[in-house]
C-alpha positions in Angstrom: 133.5 99.6 170.4 131.1 96.9 171.4 128.4 99.6 171.5 129.2 100.8 168.1 129.2 97.3 166.7 125.8 96.6 168.2 124.6 99.9 166.8 125.7 98.9 163.3 123.9 95.6 163.6 120.7 97.4 164.8 121.0 99.7 161.8 121.0 96.5 159.6 117.7 95.5 161.2 118.9 93.1 163.9 117.0 94.2 167.0 118.9 94.2 170.3 121.7 92.0 169.0 123.2 89.5 171.5 126.9 88.8 170.8 129.0 85.9 172.0 132.7 86.3 171.6 134.5 83.6 169.6 138.1 82.4 169.8 139.9 84.6 167.4 143.0 84.1 165.3 146.5 85.4 165.8 145.5 88.8 164.4 143.8 91.8 166.0 140.5 90.9 164.5 137.6 89.9 166.8 134.7 87.6 166.0 131.3 87.4 167.6 128.3 85.0 167.0 125.1 87.0 166.6 122.7 84.9 168.7 119.2 84.0 167.8 119.4 84.8 164.1 118.2 82.6 161.2 120.2 82.1 159.1 123.0 82.1 161.7 125.5 85.1 161.5 129.0 86.0 162.6 130.2 89.5 162.8 133.9 90.4 162.4 135.3 93.5 164.1 138.4 94.6 162.4 138.2 98.2 163.7 141.8 98.0 164.8 142.9 97.0 161.3 140.4 98.7 159.0 142.6 98.6 156.0 142.4 94.8 156.0 138.7 94.9 155.3 138.8 95.7 151.6 141.5 93.1 151.2 139.3 90.5 152.9 136.4 91.4 150.7 138.6 91.2 147.6 140.0 87.8 148.4 136.5 86.6 149.2 135.4 87.6 145.7 138.4 85.8 144.1 137.6 82.6 146.0 133.9 82.9 145.2 134.7 83.3 141.5 136.9 80.2 141.8 134.0 78.1 143.2 135.7 77.7 146.6 133.3 77.3 149.6 133.8 80.3 151.9 131.6 82.1 154.4 129.3 84.4 152.4 129.5 88.2 153.2 126.1 89.6 154.2 127.1 93.2 154.8 130.1 95.4 155.5 131.1 98.8 156.7 134.5 99.9 155.5 134.8 103.0 157.6 134.2 101.1 160.8 136.0 97.9 159.9 132.9 95.6 160.3 131.9 92.6 158.2 128.7 90.5 158.7 129.3 86.9 157.6 127.5 83.6 157.2 127.9 81.4 160.3 129.2 78.1 159.1 129.1 76.4 162.5 131.8 75.3 165.0 133.3 72.1 163.5 136.8 72.2 162.0 139.0 69.7 160.2 141.0 69.8 163.4 138.0 68.1 165.2 137.6 65.4 162.5 141.0 64.3 161.4 140.1 61.4 159.0 141.3 60.4 155.6 138.0 61.3 154.0 138.2 64.9 155.2 141.8 65.2 154.3 141.1 64.0 150.8 138.4 66.7 150.6 140.9 69.2 151.8 143.3 68.2 149.0 140.6 68.5 146.4 139.5 71.9 147.8 143.2 73.0 147.6 143.4 72.0 144.0 140.2 74.0 143.3 141.5 77.0 145.3 144.8 77.1 143.4 142.7 78.0 140.2 141.4 81.2 141.9 142.7 84.4 140.2 146.2 85.3 141.5 146.7 88.4 139.4 147.3 91.5 141.5 148.3 89.6 144.6 151.6 90.4 146.2 154.2 87.8 145.1 155.9 85.4 147.5 159.3 86.5 146.1 162.9 85.9 147.2 163.0 89.0 149.5 159.8 88.1 151.3 160.8 84.5 151.8 164.0 85.7 153.5 162.2 88.3 155.5 159.9 85.7 156.9 162.7 83.3 157.9 164.5 86.2 159.6 161.6 86.3 162.1 163.0 83.1 163.5 166.4 84.7 164.1 165.1 87.8 165.7 162.1 86.5 167.8 162.9 82.9 168.4 166.7 82.6 168.7 167.5 86.0 170.1 164.5 87.1 172.1 162.8 83.8 173.1 165.8 81.7 173.7 168.1 84.6 174.5 170.9 83.3 172.3 173.6 85.6 171.0 174.1 84.6 167.4 177.7 85.4 166.4 179.1 85.9 162.9 179.7 82.3 162.0 176.3 81.2 163.0 174.7 84.2 161.2 176.5 83.2 158.0 175.3 79.6 158.4 171.7 80.8 158.8 171.9 83.1 155.8 173.4 80.4 153.6 170.6 78.0 154.7 167.9 80.6 154.2 169.2 81.4 150.7 169.2 77.7 149.8 165.7 77.2 151.1 164.4 80.2 149.2 166.1 79.0 146.0 164.3 75.6 146.4 160.9 77.2 147.1 161.3 79.3 143.9 162.4 76.3 141.8 158.9 75.0 141.7 155.9 76.3 139.7 155.0 79.9 140.9 152.2 82.4 140.3 149.6 80.3 142.1 147.0 81.5 144.6 148.4 80.8 148.1 146.2 81.0 151.1 149.3 81.1 153.4 147.5 79.4 156.4 145.7 76.5 154.9 145.5 74.1 157.9 143.1 72.2 160.1 141.9 75.2 162.2 141.2 77.2 159.1 139.1 74.6 157.3 135.5 74.3 158.7 132.9 71.7 158.1 129.4 73.0 157.4 126.0 71.3 157.9 126.2 69.8 154.4 129.6 68.2 155.3 131.4 70.6 152.9 134.7 72.1 153.7 134.6 75.9 154.2 137.9 77.9 153.8 138.4 80.7 156.3 141.1 83.2 157.3 142.2 83.8 153.7 142.8 87.5 153.8 146.6 87.3 153.7 146.8 85.4 150.4 149.7 86.0 148.0 150.8 84.6 144.7 153.5 82.0 145.2 154.7 78.4 145.2 152.8 75.3 144.2 153.4 73.3 147.5 153.1 76.1 150.1 149.5 75.4 151.1 150.0 71.7 150.7 152.7 71.9 153.4 150.5 74.0 155.6 147.9 71.3 155.5 150.0 68.1 155.8 152.7 69.4 158.2 150.3 71.3 160.3 151.5 73.0 163.5 148.5 71.6 165.3 148.1 68.1 163.9 150.5 65.2 163.3 149.7 63.0 160.4 151.0 59.4 160.0 153.9 59.5 157.6 152.4 57.0 155.2 149.1 58.9 155.1 151.0 62.2 154.5 152.9 60.7 151.6 149.7 59.3 150.1 148.0 62.7 150.3 151.1 64.4 148.8 151.0 62.1 145.8 147.2 62.5 145.5 147.7 66.2 145.2 150.5 65.7 142.6 148.3 63.4 140.6 145.2 65.7 140.7 147.4 68.7 139.6 149.0 66.7 136.8 152.5 67.7 137.8 155.0 66.0 135.6 158.1 65.7 137.7 159.5 62.7 139.5 158.4 62.0 143.1 161.8 62.8 144.5 161.9 66.3 143.0 158.3 66.9 144.2 159.2 65.8 147.7 162.2 68.1 147.7 159.9 71.0 146.8 157.5 70.0 149.6 160.3 69.6 152.2 162.1 72.9 151.5 158.8 74.8 151.3 157.9 73.3 154.7 161.3 74.4 156.1 160.6 78.0 155.0 157.2 78.0 156.5 158.2 76.3 159.8 161.2 78.5 160.3 158.9 81.5 159.9 156.4 80.0 162.3 159.0 79.6 165.1 159.5 83.4 164.8 155.8 84.2 164.7 154.9 82.0 167.7 157.7 83.5 169.7 156.6 87.0 168.7 152.9 86.3 169.5 154.1 85.4 173.1 156.6 88.2 173.6 154.9 91.1 171.8 151.2 90.2 172.0 151.0 88.2 175.2 149.6 85.2 173.4 151.6 82.5 175.2 149.4 79.5 174.1 151.2 79.4 170.8 154.4 78.4 172.6 152.9 74.9 173.2 153.1 74.3 169.4 156.8 75.2 169.1 158.1 71.6 169.8 156.2 70.1 166.9 157.2 72.9 164.5 160.9 72.4 165.6 160.6 68.7 165.1 159.3 69.2 161.6 162.4 71.3 160.8 164.9 69.0 162.3 163.3 65.9 160.8 163.6 67.4 157.3 167.0 68.9 157.9 168.3 65.4 158.8 167.4 64.2 155.3 169.5 66.8 153.5 173.3 67.1 154.4 173.4 70.7 153.1 171.2 71.7 156.1 173.5 70.3 158.8 174.5 73.7 160.0 170.9 74.9 160.3 170.1 71.7 162.3 173.0 72.3 164.6 171.9 75.8 165.5 168.3 74.7 166.2 169.2 71.5 168.1 170.0 73.5 171.2 167.4 72.6 173.8 165.4 75.5 175.1 166.0 74.5 178.7 169.8 74.7 178.1 169.7 78.1 176.4 169.7 80.3 179.5 173.0 82.0 179.7 174.4 80.2 176.7 175.9 82.2 173.9 177.3 80.9 170.6 
């Protein structure tokens, strides 16, 4: 495939292209820097997931129309699954965790939420539950080896139904990136934030991307700073609800996302051999338990997830 990718680049006029592999995301897509080009270029190889390429291009257009800074598309080949993109550098928000950049990220989020959402799949009740069930199947059963009996299963379902209800209680039909965090926000040479990895966007809840940013699986923010940024977002959006209601939306949306992430990180390890994601499970679990401790109705969920991984071997509910 490397040969075919180089052949396509040569067809585009890049003589003897030299490619350097870049660290990819959790998908099957592969990224390469095309060395020695001016302007700098990145090529995405989605040959194992060709059907994702039109989706990527479509979301790119939506965000461009919405005045969101994203890597520009220079060329693409749908049949092969190749996209040639602007290279926006190597610096991420993850590398520069400062209040100024997080404020930029909040303002970028507010702008992004104005992008057209029509035609995107909805983050509906069924999908919210489907995502949370990944935790049951991949994290509890396969990763921890727990046998979840009837009582625990009912407790989880009750908790998942409550969480989904709270996620859907807030404003909907908003463009949702779904992975708006420190490693998917880059900083270009003009010190602008550039949004990447947006191809899985859906139409959904107001606070979903806010949670992704401020309860990031890779970065821990100071609680006071997080609260300040949450209220900055609320102010910029002009949301007319009390702070307590808004925080409940934020907390329960975070629970849905982090429960899903437990399942996804376990699946990436077990199914795809990507064990590095396991390092981030303790922080994700802490987010869940910290929030659950604030809401008595989530006591049962917390009890099931409090079991330490080291003690799980041979233990059945």
